[in-house]
C-alpha distance (Angstrom), angle and dihedral (degrees) to the residues before:
residue distance angle dihedral
M1 . . .
A2 3.78 . .
G3 3.78 117.8 .
P4 3.77 127.7 -143.2
I5 3.83 120.3 -66.1
E6 3.76 108.5 -92.3
S7 3.81 113.9 -116.0
K8 3.79 93.0 -123.7
V9 3.81 91.2 57.3
G10 3.90 92.4 46.1
W11 3.81 93.8 47.7
A12 3.91 94.1 44.7
T13 3.81 89.3 48.8
A14 3.77 92.7 48.2
A15 3.79 90.3 48.7
A16 3.76 93.1 49.2
Y17 3.79 93.1 51.2
V18 3.89 94.0 47.4
A19 3.80 92.6 43.7
S20 3.80 95.9 47.3
S21 3.82 97.5 41.5
G22 3.79 108.4 23.2
L23 3.75 104.5 29.9
L24 3.76 99.4 39.7
G25 3.80 90.7 40.6
A26 3.78 89.8 53.9
L27 3.88 91.8 46.8
A28 3.83 90.9 49.0
A29 3.95 89.3 49.4
V30 3.72 94.0 51.0
Q31 3.80 97.9 34.9
D32 3.71 94.0 98.5
N33 3.87 96.4 48.0
A34 3.81 103.9 33.5
R35 3.82 100.4 32.6
V36 3.79 91.1 -148.0
L37 3.81 95.6 170.2
E38 3.81 95.6 35.7
P39 3.91 95.6 113.5
L40 3.74 90.1 59.5
P41 3.75 122.9 83.6
D42 3.89 114.1 -106.2
S43 3.74 93.3 -112.1
V44 3.88 93.1 54.6
S45 3.83 102.3 44.3
P46 3.90 94.5 73.0
L47 3.91 87.1 53.9
V48 3.69 91.7 51.3
L49 3.79 92.6 49.3
A50 3.82 88.8 50.0
L51 3.85 94.0 50.0
V52 3.87 95.1 48.8
P53 3.84 95.8 75.9
G54 3.77 91.4 44.2
L55 3.72 94.5 51.4
L56 3.76 94.4 45.1
T57 3.81 90.3 49.6
F58 3.89 91.3 50.1
A59 3.76 91.4 47.3
A60 3.89 93.4 50.6
G61 3.88 92.2 47.6
W62 3.80 89.9 45.4
K63 3.80 94.0 51.1
A64 3.81 98.8 43.0
R65 3.78 116.7 95.6
H66 3.82 118.9 -114.4
T67 3.82 118.6 -100.8
P68 3.78 111.0 -119.4
R69 3.77 112.7 -117.7
P70 3.88 107.7 -158.4
D71 3.80 89.8 177.3
L72 3.80 91.5 64.7
E73 3.87 96.4 47.3
G74 3.71 113.5 124.5
E75 3.89 95.4 17.4
E76 3.73 109.8 116.3
């Protein structure tokens, strides 16, 4: 029987979705007007855009609390 989804997994998944769709979509939409990544060389800016979702996903998973697993207590 499957247990509940752990909060770390849920938050990391939500952050990955928001970062990859919302944040990068917004950056792409305002890229022409705001020039957000203009100080970076052209060869580095795609790498930065690729790293943003991963870093946000890691940070959300790191910050979320562990979900208690009473079915695993005492097993070590």
